[in-house]
N, C-alpha and C positions, 0 to 999 in steps of 0.2 A: 803456811805461812802470812802471820798477821800482814790486813790494808797496810802502805803504807803510802802518807800525803805526800806531796813534792809542788811546792807554789811556784808559780809561775817567777815570784820575784826574790825566791828560796833557792835549790839548791840543784835548779835548772841552768845557775849564774856561778855554779861555786862542784863544792863538792862533794860526798854519796855523807848522808844526814848517817850515825852509828849505826843507831835502827836496822835502818839497810844493809848494810855490811854484814853487823850481830846476825842480822837471821837467815839474806845468802851463806853468812858461813855454815851457822846448823846443819843448812838443812845438807849442805853439800859434804860436810862430815854422815851425816845421816844413812849419804848413798855412797860415799865412800863403804863405813863399815858393812852394806849392804853387799857392795861386790866383794867384800871378802870376805863375806861366808858362802859367797857359791852361788846365794839368790838370784836362781834364773827369772827374766823379763822383767826386767830394773828400768821405767821409764821416766823421766821427767818431765813433766809437761806442769805448762803455766800459762795463769794466763791475766790481761791488761790492756786495761781500755788505756790507750795513745790522746784522747783529749785535746780530738782534733785534731791530726798530724796531715796539713795540711803543705803542699809549700811552698814558698814569699807570696807576693803579689792577690795573692785571692780575695778575701771577702772572710771569712774565716781561717785563714794562714798566718803566719809573724807578719810584721810587717818590716822584717827587715832581712836581711841570710845568716849573718850573723849573731841575731835569736835564731833561727831557724837549724844553723851550725849548731849552736851551745845546746837544746834543746835534743835535737841528734844524738851530739857526746855523751847526753845525759840519761838518756835511757839507755841507747849501745855500750854504756858502763856498766850499768843496775845488769844485762841481761849477760855482761861476759859473767858477770858475780853470781846467778844465779844460774848461768850455764844447763838452761834448759835442753831437749833433746828434740822440742817442740814450744810454743809459742804464741798459745792463740789468741790476736793482738781486736781488739772495738776498735771506736769511729777511728780508723783509717778515711782520709778528703781523699788520696792524689796515692792509687796505684804506686806511683814512681819514687812517690813518695816513704814508700815502704819498703822499695828495692836502695834508694838512700840508706837507711835503717839497716840495712842487712846487712848491706858494703860496711857497715865500718865495727858493727858486731861478729868475735870473735866462728871464722866456720865456715864450710858450706851452707845456704839455706833455699828455700823452695818460696816462693810471696807469694800462696793465689788468693785472689781476692772473689767477694763474691757482689749483686751491682752495692748500687746505693741506696738509701734509700731516699724521701725528700727532700736532705737539708744535704745530699754531699758525700754519704759520710755510711761506712761498710764493716764490712769484719772479715778477715782472714789470718790464715797460719804464716806462723817463719816454722820451716819444721828444715834438721838436721838428717828426721829421716824424709825414706824414699816412699811421698807418698799418691796415694791407688788410690783410684771412684771418688776425684776428687769432682765433688754436683753439690749446685744449688738449693736448698732448701725456699719456697715461697710458698706455697698451696698446702694446706693446710688438708696431711690424710683423708679418704674417705669413710666413712661412719663417724667423722669428727662434726658437727650439727657446724653450723655459719654463728661465728661470732656478733655480737649485741654491743654492737658501740653508745653511742645512745640512745634520747627517749622516742627514736624513730626504727622504723621497719627493717631502714637500711641495715643488711649484715655485711661482715666482712667477712671471709671465705681464704686468705688467706695474708702474709707475717711482713707486713706494711715494710721490715725491714727483713732483708733474704740471712738467710744462716747459711753457714757452710760447713758440709761435712765431707768426709776426705776417713782413706779410714790406712793404718799403719802395721810393719809387722813386726811383732815383740819373743823373741822368742820361735820363731818358728808360724806361730799363731797372729791371724789378727785380734787388731782392734779398732772398734768405728772411732770416732773423735767429729764430737758437733759442737761447732760457733755457734754464741746464736747470743743477742745486746735487747737486750727485754725491756720493756720500757721503759720512759725518763721516771725523773724527780719529781714532773710536771704532772700535773691535773687534771686533763680537760675537756671542755665541757661541747657542746653541740654548737656548730659555727667557728672553729676554729677560738672559743675562747679560754685562755689561762686564770678568769675568776666568774661569778653570780652567789650570788646576794638570796638564789634560792637555797632558803638547807636541802629543803627538800630532795633535789637535784647531783649538790655534794653530798650526799649521801648518797644518789645512785652511784655519782662517777666517781666516787673513791671510798670502794672496799676496803683499802687498807689501811682504815684510818681504826685503833682501839678503841672499848671502848675509857672514855676519860679521858685521849689523852692524844698523839699528834700523829698525823699520817706517817710510816712508816718511812726512807728511802729505796731504793732496792737496792742490794748489791751491786749490778752488772751498772748504774751508772759512778761516777768523777764525785766523791766526798764532794767539796764543793766548789765552784767556776774555776778554773785553773788550775785542777789535783790530779793527782791518775793514782791507780792501787794496783801496784805490782797481785797477783795470787798466786800460790807455788802450788802444785799440790802433790807430792812425794806419795811414789802407791807402785806395784807392784801389778806387771802381766798374767 
């Protein structure tokens, strides 16, 4: 499914945009067709950046309980239309907020989460399928050289934002899933800076800049502040 943006000032306060409904209905038709054809191991997996899912009261959360409930209701409505067996989620602030969302969405859900990063956000799963071997992935595997992150000699050997791995059984066979939230849109420079006048430093710190064009955004991040981007990946086991 193509990404669909949802502004805080837009459909979080109202109904679903037609594009969300149309794409989700198309995905559901494909899923049901596969079931009718007797295809085995069909499982629906989605991924969604929930854009700072915090309970109200904190610095990053909604200002009012009404705004919080409206966001939960809008997210749950789309999840119910998507009807995934498992949903990988990013930018979960409070694990309790993810449980609040799961209680509004149809079906019983397991909601494991990883540890938060420095911003207090984390990845997690919402799964209707039984999850096994759930584990957090932070340290880079053996054999992977430490990653240089700036102009100093100080490397990193673990992820600043832990990933989460889990295993599900599809038609009697194991399927491993890894949920990770990669680097945000912002380019950072030594000392925690987000800007520089040194063009050589900029070139070293922004390897995704294409020749003659702007830097490309990471697909794991919301398209713009206040937006969320759901994805559905239909497939078979």
